[in-house]
mmCIF file as Biopython writes it, N, C-alpha, C and O atoms, coordinates in Angstrom:
data_model
#
loop_
_atom_site.group_PDB
_atom_site.id
_atom_site.type_symbol
_atom_site.label_atom_id
_atom_site.label_alt_id
_atom_site.label_comp_id
_atom_site.label_asym_id
_atom_site.label_entity_id
_atom_site.label_seq_id
_atom_site.pdbx_PDB_ins_code
_atom_site.Cartn_x
_atom_site.Cartn_y
_atom_site.Cartn_z
_atom_site.occupancy
_atom_site.B_iso_or_equiv
_atom_site.auth_seq_id
_atom_site.auth_asym_id
_atom_site.pdbx_PDB_model_num
ATOM 1   N N  . MET A ? 1  ? 150.065 185.105 -89.872 1.0 0.0 1  A 1 
ATOM 2   C CA . MET A ? 1  ? 148.856 184.803 -89.126 1.0 0.0 1  A 1 
ATOM 3   C C  . MET A ? 1  ? 149.153 183.930 -87.914 1.0 0.0 1  A 1 
ATOM 4   O O  . MET A ? 1  ? 148.606 184.157 -86.835 1.0 0.0 1  A 1 
ATOM 5   N N  . GLU A ? 2  ? 150.023 182.927 -88.086 1.0 0.0 2  A 1 
ATOM 6   C CA . GLU A ? 2  ? 150.346 182.035 -86.967 1.0 0.0 2  A 1 
ATOM 7   C C  . GLU A ? 2  ? 151.070 182.790 -85.858 1.0 0.0 2  A 1 
ATOM 8   O O  . GLU A ? 2  ? 150.855 182.527 -84.675 1.0 0.0 2  A 1 
ATOM 9   N N  . ARG A ? 3  ? 151.932 183.734 -86.249 1.0 0.0 3  A 1 
ATOM 10  C CA . ARG A ? 3  ? 152.678 184.500 -85.251 1.0 0.0 3  A 1 
ATOM 11  C C  . ARG A ? 3  ? 151.739 185.365 -84.412 1.0 0.0 3  A 1 
ATOM 12  O O  . ARG A ? 3  ? 151.909 185.478 -83.198 1.0 0.0 3  A 1 
ATOM 13  N N  . ARG A ? 4  ? 150.755 185.969 -85.060 1.0 0.0 4  A 1 
ATOM 14  C CA . ARG A ? 4  ? 149.779 186.795 -84.328 1.0 0.0 4  A 1 
ATOM 15  C C  . ARG A ? 4  ? 148.947 185.933 -83.393 1.0 0.0 4  A 1 
ATOM 16  O O  . ARG A ? 4  ? 148.636 186.350 -82.277 1.0 0.0 4  A 1 
ATOM 17  N N  . LEU A ? 5  ? 148.588 184.748 -83.833 1.0 0.0 5  A 1 
ATOM 18  C CA . LEU A ? 5  ? 147.819 183.830 -82.994 1.0 0.0 5  A 1 
ATOM 19  C C  . LEU A ? 5  ? 148.628 183.410 -81.774 1.0 0.0 5  A 1 
ATOM 20  O O  . LEU A ? 5  ? 148.086 183.309 -80.674 1.0 0.0 5  A 1 
ATOM 21  N N  . LEU A ? 6  ? 149.921 183.163 -81.962 1.0 0.0 6  A 1 
ATOM 22  C CA . LEU A ? 6  ? 150.792 182.810 -80.848 1.0 0.0 6  A 1 
ATOM 23  C C  . LEU A ? 6  ? 150.900 183.958 -79.846 1.0 0.0 6  A 1 
ATOM 24  O O  . LEU A ? 6  ? 150.825 183.736 -78.638 1.0 0.0 6  A 1 
ATOM 25  N N  . LYS A ? 7  ? 151.074 185.169 -80.338 1.0 0.0 7  A 1 
ATOM 26  C CA . LYS A ? 7  ? 151.158 186.329 -79.447 1.0 0.0 7  A 1 
ATOM 27  C C  . LYS A ? 7  ? 149.845 186.546 -78.694 1.0 0.0 7  A 1 
ATOM 28  O O  . LYS A ? 7  ? 149.856 186.920 -77.521 1.0 0.0 7  A 1 
ATOM 29  N N  . THR A ? 8  ? 148.731 186.313 -79.357 1.0 0.0 8  A 1 
ATOM 30  C CA . THR A ? 8  ? 147.437 186.429 -78.696 1.0 0.0 8  A 1 
ATOM 31  C C  . THR A ? 8  ? 147.300 185.380 -77.597 1.0 0.0 8  A 1 
ATOM 32  O O  . THR A ? 8  ? 146.813 185.680 -76.507 1.0 0.0 8  A 1 
ATOM 33  N N  . ALA A ? 9  ? 147.726 184.157 -77.879 1.0 0.0 9  A 1 
ATOM 34  C CA . ALA A ? 9  ? 147.649 183.092 -76.877 1.0 0.0 9  A 1 
ATOM 35  C C  . ALA A ? 9  ? 148.536 183.394 -75.677 1.0 0.0 9  A 1 
ATOM 36  O O  . ALA A ? 9  ? 148.144 183.131 -74.540 1.0 0.0 9  A 1 
ATOM 37  N N  . ILE A ? 10 ? 149.717 183.937 -75.909 1.0 0.0 10 A 1 
ATOM 38  C CA . ILE A ? 10 ? 150.620 184.292 -74.808 1.0 0.0 10 A 1 
ATOM 39  C C  . ILE A ? 10 ? 149.995 185.376 -73.933 1.0 0.0 10 A 1 
ATOM 40  O O  . ILE A ? 10 ? 150.033 185.279 -72.706 1.0 0.0 10 A 1 
ATOM 41  N N  . GLY A ? 11 ? 149.424 186.397 -74.549 1.0 0.0 11 A 1 
ATOM 42  C CA . GLY A ? 11 ? 148.794 187.471 -73.793 1.0 0.0 11 A 1 
ATOM 43  C C  . GLY A ? 11 ? 147.604 186.996 -72.983 1.0 0.0 11 A 1 
ATOM 44  O O  . GLY A ? 11 ? 147.442 187.380 -71.824 1.0 0.0 11 A 1 
ATOM 45  N N  . ILE A ? 12 ? 146.777 186.167 -73.584 1.0 0.0 12 A 1 
ATOM 46  C CA . ILE A ? 12 ? 145.608 185.648 -72.875 1.0 0.0 12 A 1 
ATOM 47  C C  . ILE A ? 12 ? 146.042 184.742 -71.724 1.0 0.0 12 A 1 
ATOM 48  O O  . ILE A ? 12 ? 145.423 184.743 -70.660 1.0 0.0 12 A 1 
ATOM 49  N N  . ALA A ? 13 ? 147.107 183.970 -71.942 1.0 0.0 13 A 1 
ATOM 50  C CA . ALA A ? 13 ? 147.622 183.110 -70.874 1.0 0.0 13 A 1 
ATOM 51  C C  . ALA A ? 13 ? 148.146 183.940 -69.705 1.0 0.0 13 A 1 
ATOM 52  O O  . ALA A ? 13 ? 147.934 183.580 -68.547 1.0 0.0 13 A 1 
ATOM 53  N N  . MET A ? 14 ? 148.828 185.046 -69.999 1.0 0.0 14 A 1 
ATOM 54  C CA . MET A ? 14 ? 149.324 185.913 -68.929 1.0 0.0 14 A 1 
ATOM 55  C C  . MET A ? 14 ? 148.169 186.478 -68.113 1.0 0.0 14 A 1 
ATOM 56  O O  . MET A ? 14 ? 148.213 186.485 -66.883 1.0 0.0 14 A 1 
ATOM 57  N N  . VAL A ? 15 ? 147.149 186.946 -68.796 1.0 0.0 15 A 1 
ATOM 58  C CA . VAL A ? 15 ? 145.986 187.499 -68.096 1.0 0.0 15 A 1 
ATOM 59  C C  . VAL A ? 15 ? 145.306 186.409 -67.270 1.0 0.0 15 A 1 
ATOM 60  O O  . VAL A ? 15 ? 144.939 186.640 -66.118 1.0 0.0 15 A 1 
ATOM 61  N N  . GLY A ? 16 ? 145.140 185.235 -67.849 1.0 0.0 16 A 1 
ATOM 62  C CA . GLY A ? 16 ? 144.481 184.133 -67.143 1.0 0.0 16 A 1 
ATOM 63  C C  . GLY A ? 16 ? 145.249 183.673 -65.914 1.0 0.0 16 A 1 
ATOM 64  O O  . GLY A ? 16 ? 144.659 183.460 -64.856 1.0 0.0 16 A 1 
ATOM 65  N N  . ILE A ? 17 ? 146.562 183.520 -66.049 1.0 0.0 17 A 1 
ATOM 66  C CA . ILE A ? 17 ? 147.383 183.109 -64.901 1.0 0.0 17 A 1 
ATOM 67  C C  . ILE A ? 17 ? 147.328 184.157 -63.803 1.0 0.0 17 A 1 
ATOM 68  O O  . ILE A ? 17 ? 147.240 183.821 -62.622 1.0 0.0 17 A 1 
ATOM 69  N N  . GLY A ? 18 ? 147.378 185.415 -64.184 1.0 0.0 18 A 1 
ATOM 70  C CA . GLY A ? 18 ? 147.283 186.484 -63.187 1.0 0.0 18 A 1 
ATOM 71  C C  . GLY A ? 18 ? 145.956 186.469 -62.458 1.0 0.0 18 A 1 
ATOM 72  O O  . GLY A ? 18 ? 145.910 186.656 -61.242 1.0 0.0 18 A 1 
ATOM 73  N N  . LEU A ? 19 ? 144.874 186.248 -63.190 1.0 0.0 19 A 1 
ATOM 74  C CA . LEU A ? 19 ? 143.555 186.223 -62.559 1.0 0.0 19 A 1 
ATOM 75  C C  . LEU A ? 19 ? 143.383 185.017 -61.643 1.0 0.0 19 A 1 
ATOM 76  O O  . LEU A ? 19 ? 142.754 185.118 -60.590 1.0 0.0 19 A 1 
ATOM 77  N N  . VAL A ? 20 ? 143.939 183.884 -62.039 1.0 0.0 20 A 1 
ATOM 78  C CA . VAL A ? 20 ? 143.889 182.704 -61.171 1.0 0.0 20 A 1 
ATOM 79  C C  . VAL A ? 20 ? 144.668 182.974 -59.886 1.0 0.0 20 A 1 
ATOM 80  O O  . VAL A ? 20 ? 144.210 182.638 -58.794 1.0 0.0 20 A 1 
ATOM 81  N N  . GLN A ? 21 ? 145.840 183.578 -60.020 1.0 0.0 21 A 1 
ATOM 82  C CA . GLN A ? 21 ? 146.637 183.896 -58.832 1.0 0.0 21 A 1 
ATOM 83  C C  . GLN A ? 21 ? 145.906 184.882 -57.931 1.0 0.0 21 A 1 
ATOM 84  O O  . GLN A ? 21 ? 145.915 184.731 -56.709 1.0 0.0 21 A 1 
ATOM 85  N N  . VAL A ? 22 ? 145.281 185.877 -58.517 1.0 0.0 22 A 1 
ATOM 86  C CA . VAL A ? 22 ? 144.520 186.851 -57.725 1.0 0.0 22 A 1 
ATOM 87  C C  . VAL A ? 22 ? 143.396 186.159 -56.968 1.0 0.0 22 A 1 
ATOM 88  O O  . VAL A ? 22 ? 143.208 186.392 -55.774 1.0 0.0 22 A 1 
ATOM 89  N N  . SER A ? 23 ? 142.657 185.316 -57.659 1.0 0.0 23 A 1 
ATOM 90  C CA . SER A ? 23 ? 141.515 184.679 -57.003 1.0 0.0 23 A 1 
ATOM 91  C C  . SER A ? 23 ? 141.954 183.725 -55.899 1.0 0.0 23 A 1 
ATOM 92  O O  . SER A ? 23 ? 141.297 183.650 -54.861 1.0 0.0 23 A 1 
ATOM 93  N N  . LEU A ? 24 ? 143.041 183.000 -56.097 1.0 0.0 24 A 1 
ATOM 94  C CA . LEU A ? 24 ? 143.487 182.052 -55.069 1.0 0.0 24 A 1 
ATOM 95  C C  . LEU A ? 24 ? 144.056 182.745 -53.836 1.0 0.0 24 A 1 
ATOM 96  O O  . LEU A ? 24 ? 143.783 182.328 -52.710 1.0 0.0 24 A 1 
ATOM 97  N N  . TYR A ? 25 ? 144.839 183.792 -54.037 1.0 0.0 25 A 1 
ATOM 98  C CA . TYR A ? 25 ? 145.480 184.441 -52.897 1.0 0.0 25 A 1 
ATOM 99  C C  . TYR A ? 25 ? 144.578 185.476 -52.211 1.0 0.0 25 A 1 
ATOM 100 O O  . TYR A ? 25 ? 144.749 185.739 -51.021 1.0 0.0 25 A 1 
ATOM 101 N N  . ALA A ? 26 ? 143.638 186.055 -52.929 1.0 0.0 26 A 1 
ATOM 102 C CA . ALA A ? 26 ? 142.742 187.028 -52.298 1.0 0.0 26 A 1 
ATOM 103 C C  . ALA A ? 26 ? 141.837 186.337 -51.279 1.0 0.0 26 A 1 
ATOM 104 O O  . ALA A ? 26 ? 141.487 186.925 -50.255 1.0 0.0 26 A 1 
ATOM 105 N N  . VAL A ? 27 ? 141.465 185.109 -51.554 1.0 0.0 27 A 1 
ATOM 106 C CA . VAL A ? 27 ? 140.622 184.350 -50.620 1.0 0.0 27 A 1 
ATOM 107 C C  . VAL A ? 27 ? 141.367 184.103 -49.316 1.0 0.0 27 A 1 
ATOM 108 O O  . VAL A ? 27 ? 140.757 184.059 -48.248 1.0 0.0 27 A 1 
ATOM 109 N N  . GLN A ? 28 ? 142.690 183.940 -49.401 1.0 0.0 28 A 1 
ATOM 110 C CA . GLN A ? 28 ? 143.511 183.668 -48.224 1.0 0.0 28 A 1 
ATOM 111 C C  . GLN A ? 28 ? 144.038 184.946 -47.565 1.0 0.0 28 A 1 
ATOM 112 O O  . GLN A ? 28 ? 144.790 184.874 -46.593 1.0 0.0 28 A 1 
ATOM 113 N N  . SER A ? 29 ? 143.656 186.095 -48.077 1.0 0.0 29 A 1 
ATOM 114 C CA . SER A ? 29 ? 144.116 187.397 -47.586 1.0 0.0 29 A 1 
ATOM 115 C C  . SER A ? 29 ? 145.629 187.549 -47.641 1.0 0.0 29 A 1 
ATOM 116 O O  . SER A ? 29 ? 146.235 188.146 -46.751 1.0 0.0 29 A 1 
ATOM 117 N N  . GLU A ? 30 ? 146.230 187.006 -48.685 1.0 0.0 30 A 1 
ATOM 118 C CA . GLU A ? 30 ? 147.662 187.181 -48.953 1.0 0.0 30 A 1 
ATOM 119 C C  . GLU A ? 30 ? 147.780 188.300 -49.977 1.0 0.0 30 A 1 
ATOM 120 O O  . GLU A ? 30 ? 147.558 188.079 -51.168 1.0 0.0 30 A 1 
ATOM 121 N N  . TRP A ? 31 ? 148.128 189.501 -49.522 1.0 0.0 31 A 1 
ATOM 122 C CA . TRP A ? 31 ? 148.008 190.670 -50.387 1.0 0.0 31 A 1 
ATOM 123 C C  . TRP A ? 31 ? 149.189 190.869 -51.320 1.0 0.0 31 A 1 
ATOM 124 O O  . TRP A ? 31 ? 149.003 191.412 -52.409 1.0 0.0 31 A 1 
ATOM 125 N N  . ILE A ? 32 ? 150.384 190.460 -50.950 1.0 0.0 32 A 1 
ATOM 126 C CA . ILE A ? 32 ? 151.528 190.627 -51.851 1.0 0.0 32 A 1 
ATOM 127 C C  . ILE A ? 32 ? 151.389 189.722 -53.076 1.0 0.0 32 A 1 
ATOM 128 O O  . ILE A ? 32 ? 151.521 190.216 -54.196 1.0 0.0 32 A 1 
ATOM 129 N N  . PRO A ? 33 ? 151.126 188.408 -52.916 1.0 0.0 33 A 1 
ATOM 130 C CA . PRO A ? 33 ? 150.904 187.593 -54.116 1.0 0.0 33 A 1 
ATOM 131 C C  . PRO A ? 33 ? 149.674 188.024 -54.920 1.0 0.0 33 A 1 
ATOM 132 O O  . PRO A ? 33 ? 149.645 187.873 -56.141 1.0 0.0 33 A 1 
ATOM 133 N N  . THR A ? 34 ? 148.667 188.557 -54.237 1.0 0.0 34 A 1 
ATOM 134 C CA . THR A ? 34 ? 147.493 189.068 -54.950 1.0 0.0 34 A 1 
ATOM 135 C C  . THR A ? 34 ? 147.880 190.253 -55.825 1.0 0.0 34 A 1 
ATOM 136 O O  . THR A ? 34 ? 147.467 190.346 -56.981 1.0 0.0 34 A 1 
ATOM 137 N N  . GLY A ? 35 ? 148.676 191.154 -55.262 1.0 0.0 35 A 1 
ATOM 138 C CA . GLY A ? 35 ? 149.149 192.306 -56.033 1.0 0.0 35 A 1 
ATOM 139 C C  . GLY A ? 35 ? 150.017 191.897 -57.209 1.0 0.0 35 A 1 
ATOM 140 O O  . GLY A ? 35 ? 149.940 192.495 -58.282 1.0 0.0 35 A 1 
ATOM 141 N N  . LEU A ? 36 ? 150.839 190.882 -57.010 1.0 0.0 36 A 1 
ATOM 142 C CA . LEU A ? 36 ? 151.658 190.390 -58.115 1.0 0.0 36 A 1 
ATOM 143 C C  . LEU A ? 36 ? 150.801 189.758 -59.208 1.0 0.0 36 A 1 
ATOM 144 O O  . LEU A ? 36 ? 151.127 189.869 -60.390 1.0 0.0 36 A 1 
ATOM 145 N N  . GLY A ? 37 ? 149.721 189.104 -58.828 1.0 0.0 37 A 1 
ATOM 146 C CA . GLY A ? 37 ? 148.796 188.556 -59.817 1.0 0.0 37 A 1 
ATOM 147 C C  . GLY A ? 37 ? 148.121 189.652 -60.627 1.0 0.0 37 A 1 
ATOM 148 O O  . GLY A ? 37 ? 147.936 189.513 -61.836 1.0 0.0 37 A 1 
ATOM 149 N N  . VAL A ? 38 ? 147.755 190.737 -59.963 1.0 0.0 38 A 1 
ATOM 150 C CA . VAL A ? 38 ? 147.182 191.885 -60.669 1.0 0.0 38 A 1 
ATOM 151 C C  . VAL A ? 38 ? 148.211 192.450 -61.640 1.0 0.0 38 A 1 
ATOM 152 O O  . VAL A ? 38 ? 147.884 192.800 -62.774 1.0 0.0 38 A 1 
ATOM 153 N N  . PHE A ? 39 ? 149.453 192.534 -61.186 1.0 0.0 39 A 1 
ATOM 154 C CA . PHE A ? 39 ? 150.535 193.046 -62.035 1.0 0.0 39 A 1 
ATOM 155 C C  . PHE A ? 39 ? 150.739 192.166 -63.264 1.0 0.0 39 A 1 
ATOM 156 O O  . PHE A ? 39 ? 150.912 192.676 -64.371 1.0 0.0 39 A 1 
ATOM 157 N N  . ILE A ? 40 ? 150.719 190.849 -63.076 1.0 0.0 40 A 1 
ATOM 158 C CA . ILE A ? 40 ? 150.870 189.930 -64.208 1.0 0.0 40 A 1 
ATOM 159 C C  . ILE A ? 40 ? 149.709 190.106 -65.194 1.0 0.0 40 A 1 
ATOM 160 O O  . ILE A ? 40 ? 149.917 190.099 -66.407 1.0 0.0 40 A 1 
ATOM 161 N N  . SER A ? 41 ? 148.501 190.260 -64.677 1.0 0.0 41 A 1 
ATOM 162 C CA . SER A ? 41 ? 147.350 190.472 -65.555 1.0 0.0 41 A 1 
ATOM 163 C C  . SER A ? 41 ? 147.478 191.773 -66.335 1.0 0.0 41 A 1 
ATOM 164 O O  . SER A ? 41 ? 147.175 191.822 -67.527 1.0 0.0 41 A 1 
ATOM 165 N N  . LEU A ? 42 ? 147.925 192.818 -65.667 1.0 0.0 42 A 1 
ATOM 166 C CA . LEU A ? 42 ? 148.113 194.097 -66.358 1.0 0.0 42 A 1 
ATOM 167 C C  . LEU A ? 42 ? 149.202 193.997 -67.419 1.0 0.0 42 A 1 
ATOM 168 O O  . LEU A ? 42 ? 149.068 194.568 -68.502 1.0 0.0 42 A 1 
ATOM 169 N N  . LEU A ? 43 ? 150.282 193.274 -67.114 1.0 0.0 43 A 1 
ATOM 170 C CA . LEU A ? 43 ? 151.320 193.067 -68.119 1.0 0.0 43 A 1 
ATOM 171 C C  . LEU A ? 43 ? 150.774 192.313 -69.327 1.0 0.0 43 A 1 
ATOM 172 O O  . LEU A ? 43 ? 151.137 192.615 -70.463 1.0 0.0 43 A 1 
ATOM 173 N N  . GLY A ? 44 ? 149.911 191.345 -69.089 1.0 0.0 44 A 1 
ATOM 174 C CA . GLY A ? 44 ? 149.291 190.610 -70.180 1.0 0.0 44 A 1 
ATOM 175 C C  . GLY A ? 44 ? 148.420 191.502 -71.043 1.0 0.0 44 A 1 
ATOM 176 O O  . GLY A ? 44 ? 148.423 191.376 -72.268 1.0 0.0 44 A 1 
ATOM 177 N N  . ILE A ? 45 ? 147.676 192.401 -70.420 1.0 0.0 45 A 1 
ATOM 178 C CA . ILE A ? 45 ? 146.824 193.331 -71.163 1.0 0.0 45 A 1 
ATOM 179 C C  . ILE A ? 45 ? 147.675 194.281 -71.991 1.0 0.0 45 A 1 
ATOM 180 O O  . ILE A ? 45 ? 147.372 194.538 -73.156 1.0 0.0 45 A 1 
ATOM 181 N N  . VAL A ? 46 ? 148.742 194.804 -71.389 1.0 0.0 46 A 1 
ATOM 182 C CA . VAL A ? 46 ? 149.644 195.698 -72.118 1.0 0.0 46 A 1 
ATOM 183 C C  . VAL A ? 46 ? 150.313 194.948 -73.269 1.0 0.0 46 A 1 
ATOM 184 O O  . VAL A ? 46 ? 150.462 195.496 -74.361 1.0 0.0 46 A 1 
ATOM 185 N N  . TYR A ? 47 ? 150.714 193.705 -73.032 1.0 0.0 47 A 1 
ATOM 186 C CA . TYR A ? 47 ? 151.320 192.888 -74.086 1.0 0.0 47 A 1 
ATOM 187 C C  . TYR A ? 47 ? 150.350 192.680 -75.238 1.0 0.0 47 A 1 
ATOM 188 O O  . TYR A ? 47 ? 150.726 192.811 -76.403 1.0 0.0 47 A 1 
ATOM 189 N N  . LEU A ? 48 ? 149.102 192.357 -74.918 1.0 0.0 48 A 1 
ATOM 190 C CA . LEU A ? 48 ? 148.097 192.191 -75.967 1.0 0.0 48 A 1 
ATOM 191 C C  . LEU A ? 48 ? 147.914 193.465 -76.774 1.0 0.0 48 A 1 
ATOM 192 O O  . LEU A ? 48 ? 147.831 193.427 -78.002 1.0 0.0 48 A 1 
ATOM 193 N N  . TRP A ? 49 ? 147.853 194.590 -76.081 1.0 0.0 49 A 1 
ATOM 194 C CA . TRP A ? 49 ? 147.655 195.853 -76.775 1.0 0.0 49 A 1 
ATOM 195 C C  . TRP A ? 49 ? 148.861 196.197 -77.648 1.0 0.0 49 A 1 
ATOM 196 O O  . TRP A ? 49 ? 148.695 196.622 -78.792 1.0 0.0 49 A 1 
ATOM 197 N N  . ALA A ? 50 ? 150.063 196.017 -77.122 1.0 0.0 50 A 1 
ATOM 198 C CA . ALA A ? 50 ? 151.263 196.422 -77.845 1.0 0.0 50 A 1 
ATOM 199 C C  . ALA A ? 50 ? 151.607 195.474 -78.988 1.0 0.0 50 A 1 
ATOM 200 O O  . ALA A ? 50 ? 151.999 195.924 -80.065 1.0 0.0 50 A 1 
ATOM 201 N N  . GLU A ? 51 ? 151.465 194.180 -78.769 1.0 0.0 51 A 1 
ATOM 202 C CA . GLU A ? 51 ? 151.934 193.216 -79.757 1.0 0.0 51 A 1 
ATOM 203 C C  . GLU A ? 51 ? 150.850 192.716 -80.710 1.0 0.0 51 A 1 
ATOM 204 O O  . GLU A ? 51 ? 151.167 192.263 -81.810 1.0 0.0 51 A 1 
ATOM 205 N N  . VAL A ? 52 ? 149.594 192.788 -80.316 1.0 0.0 52 A 1 
ATOM 206 C CA . VAL A ? 52 ? 148.550 192.218 -81.154 1.0 0.0 52 A 1 
ATOM 207 C C  . VAL A ? 52 ? 147.691 193.311 -81.784 1.0 0.0 52 A 1 
ATOM 208 O O  . VAL A ? 52 ? 147.566 193.376 -83.007 1.0 0.0 52 A 1 
ATOM 209 N N  . TYR A ? 53 ? 147.106 194.156 -80.965 1.0 0.0 53 A 1 
ATOM 210 C CA . TYR A ? 53 ? 146.116 195.100 -81.470 1.0 0.0 53 A 1 
ATOM 211 C C  . TYR A ? 53 ? 146.715 196.316 -82.147 1.0 0.0 53 A 1 
ATOM 212 O O  . TYR A ? 53 ? 146.173 196.781 -83.149 1.0 0.0 53 A 1 
ATOM 213 N N  . SER A ? 54 ? 147.824 196.851 -81.629 1.0 0.0 54 A 1 
ATOM 214 C CA . SER A ? 54 ? 148.392 198.050 -82.248 1.0 0.0 54 A 1 
ATOM 215 C C  . SER A ? 54 ? 149.125 197.727 -83.545 1.0 0.0 54 A 1 
ATOM 216 O O  . SER A ? 54 ? 149.218 198.588 -84.419 1.0 0.0 54 A 1 
ATOM 217 N N  . THR A ? 55 ? 149.649 196.514 -83.693 1.0 0.0 55 A 1 
ATOM 218 C CA . THR A ? 55 ? 150.339 196.155 -84.939 1.0 0.0 55 A 1 
ATOM 219 C C  . THR A ? 55 ? 149.367 195.697 -86.021 1.0 0.0 55 A 1 
ATOM 220 O O  . THR A ? 55 ? 149.748 195.591 -87.187 1.0 0.0 55 A 1 
ATOM 221 N N  . ALA A ? 56 ? 148.118 195.427 -85.649 1.0 0.0 56 A 1 
ATOM 222 C CA . ALA A ? 56 ? 147.133 194.971 -86.630 1.0 0.0 56 A 1 
ATOM 223 C C  . ALA A ? 56 ? 146.603 196.116 -87.480 1.0 0.0 56 A 1 
ATOM 224 O O  . ALA A ? 56 ? 146.040 195.876 -88.548 1.0 0.0 56 A 1 
ATOM 225 N N  . GLN A ? 57 ? 146.768 197.338 -87.037 1.0 0.0 57 A 1 
ATOM 226 C CA . GLN A ? 57 ? 146.213 198.474 -87.777 1.0 0.0 57 A 1 
ATOM 227 C C  . GLN A ? 57 ? 147.107 198.922 -88.887 1.0 0.0 57 A 1 
ATOM 228 O O  . GLN A ? 57 ? 146.777 199.869 -89.601 1.0 0.0 57 A 1 
#
């Protein structure tokens, strides 16, 4: 249970950091860091799906 909670926290942190980066750089019209923030968020979503939700079934 603790391991699943840790993996969930890591995935949520990845998504959150990516969204913060997107919001900060999109306001400044910096498109490369904005795109990287989107990429980090997508990696977090994929991580959550692969490590948390698909192994729970």
